[in-house]
C-alpha positions in Angstrom: 5.7 -7.4 -22.5 6.5 -9.5 -19.6 4.5 -12.7 -19.3 3.5 -13.8 -15.9 4.4 -17.3 -15.1 1.8 -20.2 -13.3 3.9 -19.4 -9.9 3.5 -15.8 -10.2 -0.6 -16.5 -10.9 -0.5 -18.7 -8.0 0.6 -16.1 -6.0 -1.9 -13.8 -6.7 -4.3 -16.4 -5.5 -2.4 -16.8 -2.4 -2.8 -13.4 -1.4 -6.6 -14.2 -1.7 -6.7 -17.4 -0.2 -8.9 -18.6 -3.2 -9.5 -22.2 -3.3 -11.8 -24.5 -4.6 -15.3 -23.2 -4.8 -14.8 -19.5 -4.3 -15.3 -17.0 -7.3 -12.9 -14.9 -8.8 -13.4 -12.0 -10.9 -10.6 -9.9 -12.6 -11.0 -6.4 -13.8 -8.6 -4.9 -16.3 -7.9 -2.2 -18.9 -5.3 -3.2 -21.5 -4.3 -6.0 -23.8 -1.1 -6.6 -21.6 -3.2 -6.9 -18.6 -5.6 -9.1 -20.1 -2.8 -11.4 -20.8 -1.9 -11.7 -17.1 -5.7 -12.0 -16.3 -5.9 -15.1 -18.4 -3.1 -16.9 -16.9 -4.7 -16.0 -13.4 -7.8 -17.4 -14.5 -6.0 -20.5 -15.7 -4.5 -21.3 -12.3 -8.1 -20.5 -10.5 -9.3 -23.0 -12.9 -7.4 -25.5 -11.9 -8.0 -25.0 -8.2 -11.7 -25.4 -9.0 -11.7 -21.4 -8.6 -15.1 -19.8 -10.9 -13.6 -17.2 -12.4 -14.9 -14.2 -14.7 -12.9 -11.5 -17.1 -14.2 -7.9 -17.1 -12.4 -5.5 -19.6 -13.3 -2.3 -18.7 -12.4 -0.6 -22.1 -15.4 -2.6 -23.7 -17.7 -1.0 -21.1 -16.4 2.1 -21.9 -17.0 1.4 -25.8 -20.7 1.3 -24.8 -21.3 4.1 -22.4 -20.1 6.8 -20.0 -18.7 6.3 -16.3 -22.4 6.1 -15.1 -22.9 3.4 -17.1 -19.7 1.5 -16.6 -20.3 1.5 -12.9 -23.7 0.2 -13.2 -22.5 -2.4 -15.6 -20.2 -3.4 -13.1 -22.4 -3.4 -10.1 -24.8 -5.5 -11.8 -22.1 -8.1 -13.1 -20.5 -8.1 -9.6 -24.1 -8.9 -8.0 -24.8 -11.7 -10.6 -21.6 -13.5 -10.7 -21.1 -13.5 -6.6 -24.8 -14.5 -5.9 -25.2 -16.1 -2.7 -21.7 -17.0 -2.0 -20.5 -16.3 1.2 -18.2 -13.2 1.9 -15.0 -15.1 2.3 -15.8 -16.8 -1.2 -16.0 -13.7 -2.9 -12.4 -12.7 -4.8 -11.4 -10.0 -7.1 -8.5 -8.5 -8.5 -8.3 -5.0 -10.1 -5.8 -4.2 -13.0 -6.6 -0.7 -13.6 -3.9 1.8 -14.0 -3.3 5.4 -14.4 -4.8 6.1 -18.3 -8.2 8.1 -18.7 -10.7 7.4 -18.6 -10.2 4.4 -17.0 -8.5 5.8 -13.7 -11.4 7.8 -13.0 -13.6 4.6 -12.0 -10.5 2.8 -10.2 -11.2 3.3 -6.8 -15.0 3.4 -7.5 -15.2 -0.6 -8.5 -13.2 -1.6 -5.3 -15.8 0.4 -3.4 -18.3 -1.3 -5.4 -16.9 -4.8 -4.6 -16.2 -4.1 -0.9 -19.8 -3.2 -0.9 -21.0 -6.8 -1.7 -18.4 -7.8 0.8 -15.9 -9.0 -1.5 -11.8 -9.1 -1.0 -9.9 -7.2 -3.4 -5.9 -7.6 -4.7 -5.7 -4.3 -5.9 -2.7 -3.5 -8.2 -3.7 0.0 -9.9 -0.2 0.5 -12.1 0.1 0.5 -15.7 3.7 -1.0 -15.6 3.0 -4.6 -16.1 7.0 -5.2 -15.0 5.8 -4.1 -11.9 3.1 -6.1 -11.7 5.4 -9.2 -12.8 7.3 -8.4 -9.9 5.0 -8.1 -7.1 3.5 -11.2 -7.9 6.8 -12.8 -8.4 6.8 -12.5 -4.2 5.3 -15.2 -2.2 3.2 -13.9 0.4 3.7 -16.4 2.9 7.8 -15.9 2.9 7.2 -11.9 3.2 5.2 -12.6 6.2 7.8 -14.5 8.0 9.9 -11.7 7.4 7.9 -8.8 8.4 6.8 -11.0 11.8 10.5 -11.1 12.6 10.9 -7.3 11.6 7.6 -6.6 14.2 9.4 -8.7 17.0 12.2 -6.2 16.8 10.2 -2.8 16.9 7.3 -4.1 19.0 8.7 -2.8 22.4 9.7 0.5 21.1 9.1 4.2 22.8 10.9 6.0 20.2 12.2 5.7 16.6 15.3 7.4 15.5 16.0 7.5 11.3 18.6 9.2 10.1 20.1 9.5 6.4 23.5 11.0 5.0 21.2 13.3 3.1 20.3 14.7 6.4 17.1 13.3 7.7 17.1 13.5 11.3 13.7 12.5 12.8 12.6 10.9 16.1 9.3 9.5 16.6 7.5 8.6 19.8 5.7 5.2 20.1 4.3 3.0 22.6 2.6 -0.4 22.7 -0.4 0.7 24.9 -1.4 3.5 21.8 0.2 2.0 18.7 0.1 -1.3 16.9 2.8 -2.2 14.4 0.8 -3.8 11.1 1.8 -6.4 8.5 0.8 -6.0 4.8 2.2 -8.6 2.6 -0.8 -8.9 0.3 -2.8 -11.5 2.3 -5.8 -9.8 2.0 -8.4 -11.7 4.5 -5.4 -12.1 6.8 -5.2 -8.4 7.4 -9.0 -7.2 6.9 -11.2 -6.2 9.5 -14.9 -7.2 9.3 -16.2 -8.5 5.9 -14.6 -7.8 2.6 -11.4 -5.9 2.1 -8.4 -4.5 0.1 -4.6 -5.1 -0.3 -2.1 -4.7 -2.4 0.6 -7.5 -3.5 4.2 -6.9 -1.7 5.1 -6.2 1.7 5.4 -3.5 4.4 5.9 -3.3 8.2 3.7 -0.1 9.3 2.2 1.8 12.1 1.0 5.6 13.0 3.2 7.7 14.8 2.0 9.4 18.1 2.3 12.9 15.9 2.0 15.0 18.5 5.9 14.1 19.6 7.3 13.9 16.3 10.7 16.0 16.1 13.4 16.9 13.8 13.1 16.9 10.0 13.2 14.9 7.2 14.9 14.8 3.7 12.7 13.1 1.3 14.8 11.9 -1.5 12.8 9.1 -3.3 9.2 9.9 -4.4 6.5 11.8 -3.0 2.6 11.1 -3.4 1.4 12.2 -6.5 4.6 14.0 -7.4 6.6 10.9 -8.2 10.4 10.9 -8.2 11.5 13.9 -6.5 14.1 15.4 -8.9 15.9 17.4 -5.9 15.5 16.5 -2.4 12.6 17.9 -0.1 13.8 18.9 3.4 10.6 19.4 6.0 10.8 20.3 9.5 8.4 19.7 12.1 8.0 22.0 15.0 7.1 21.4 19.0 3.8 20.2 17.9 4.8 17.6 15.6 3.7 19.8 12.6 5.1 20.1 9.5 6.8 23.8 9.1 4.5 24.6 6.0 6.5 28.1 5.7 10.2 26.6 5.2 8.8 23.9 2.4 10.1 25.0 -0.9 8.0 22.8 -3.2 4.7 25.1 -4.0 2.7 21.5 -4.8 3.4 19.8 -1.4 3.3 22.8 0.6 -0.3 23.4 -1.0 -0.9 19.5 -0.4 0.1 19.8 3.4 -2.1 22.7 3.7 -5.4 21.1 3.0 -6.7 20.9 6.6 -5.4 21.1 9.8 -4.0 17.6 10.2 -2.6 17.6 6.5 1.0 18.4 7.8 1.3 15.8 10.4 2.6 12.0 10.3 -0.5 9.9 9.7 2.4 7.0 9.2 5.5 5.3 9.5 6.5 2.4 7.0 9.4 0.1 6.3 9.7 -1.7 2.9 10.4 -5.2 2.5 10.3 -5.6 -1.2 13.7 -5.9 -3.6 13.2 -3.6 -6.5 13.9 -0.4 -8.1 11.8 3.5 -7.3 9.5 4.1 -10.2 7.4 7.1 -8.8 4.4 5.1 -7.6 4.2 5.6 -3.7 2.1 2.9 -3.3 4.7 0.5 -5.1 7.8 2.4 -3.6 7.1 2.4 -0.1 7.2 -1.1 -0.3 11.0 -1.1 -1.8 13.4 -2.8 0.8 16.3 -0.2 2.2 13.7 2.7 2.5 11.4 3.9 4.9 8.3 6.2 4.3 6.2 8.6 6.2 2.9 9.6 5.4 1.3 13.0 6.1 -2.6 13.1 6.9 -4.7 10.2 7.4 -3.4 7.5 9.8 -4.7 4.1 8.6 -6.3 3.6 11.9 -9.1 1.5 10.1 -6.0 -1.2 9.5 -5.8 -1.3 13.5 -2.5 1.3 13.8 -4.3 2.7 16.9 -3.7 6.2 15.0 -5.5 9.5 15.7 -4.8 11.8 12.8 -7.8 12.4 10.4 -7.3 13.9 7.5 -8.4 14.1 3.9 -5.1 13.6 2.7 -2.4 10.7 2.6 0.5 11.5 1.1 3.7 8.7 1.2 7.3 10.6 1.2 10.2 7.9 0.4 13.5 8.4 2.3 16.5 6.5 0.8 19.1 4.5 2.5 17.9 5.3 6.1 19.6 4.0 9.4 16.7 3.2 11.7 17.0 2.9 15.6 14.8 1.6 18.4 14.8 2.8 21.7 13.2 0.2 24.0 11.3 0.5 27.4 14.7 0.5 29.1 16.5 3.1 27.2 18.5 0.5 25.4 19.0 1.1 21.7 18.5 -1.9 18.8 19.5 -0.7 15.0 16.9 -2.3 12.9 18.2 -0.8 9.3 22.2 0.2 8.7 22.0 2.6 5.7 19.5 0.9 4.2 20.4 -2.6 4.9 18.0 -4.3 7.3 19.5 -5.8 10.5 17.2 -8.9 11.0 
């Protein structure tokens, strides 16, 4: 079992900007994550941060899901008390195992309802947790901002791969914005409270009606995990995926969920070294990839998107070449066969 270092524990606190006098609650679902939670608690106490751990395994031993959520809400209310919203911090270490996964998102919402800030790490892979916490969010932020400087004057973005992707995405700074996500939850949240994941990416919302071409997904795809064979998806003249040409039954059904599920809601570029694991929440942050997401547009995070949908399915494309065409028609290569040029 990988053990996190004190430096990695401190990086978790940096993501939340947790400091002396703040409060931190850590919710976990396994013995391995309990060890991680204990190390973060040690780091927090050294900073004068009041810390509480919640083992949801114990709560499920006492009652059903309803009981667990009621108990979580009660403990949050008592622990946070009259603290200001910026003093309310939480880390959720809840993965995909039953029955814990059923309350994962609901626990995050309970924290948000109390105007808290959540560093959300929804995986059972403790190696992934360690690797993400090894990243200094301040260093990722510098790299991400450098990339945004190269992207902010785009009028279109051209993505190609040797596997067959050839996609053109229109973009305009008066209609859309690039957003940097490096796990610094409070810096990139709107209003009181918010959540984020460790790791790094730069993302935006395409002007979806003008998307043209096709993608060949050869990394991972949403809840379907790592793809066994590349998945080709073409777009029509309205920027919609041509569902009849998608050979994967599950993906075709998913992109038929509602009228906007077949349109692109997000384009992102990963900043984090590592390997794909089949979980797009982490795979999308891998350096050397880009990802597009079908459906929901991340507009609540400031992208300017206009594509509302019930789904948000990320598709990871490996080793792309990304070219930005600026307002003068000049082309700038941002990534060459998976290598960032910034």
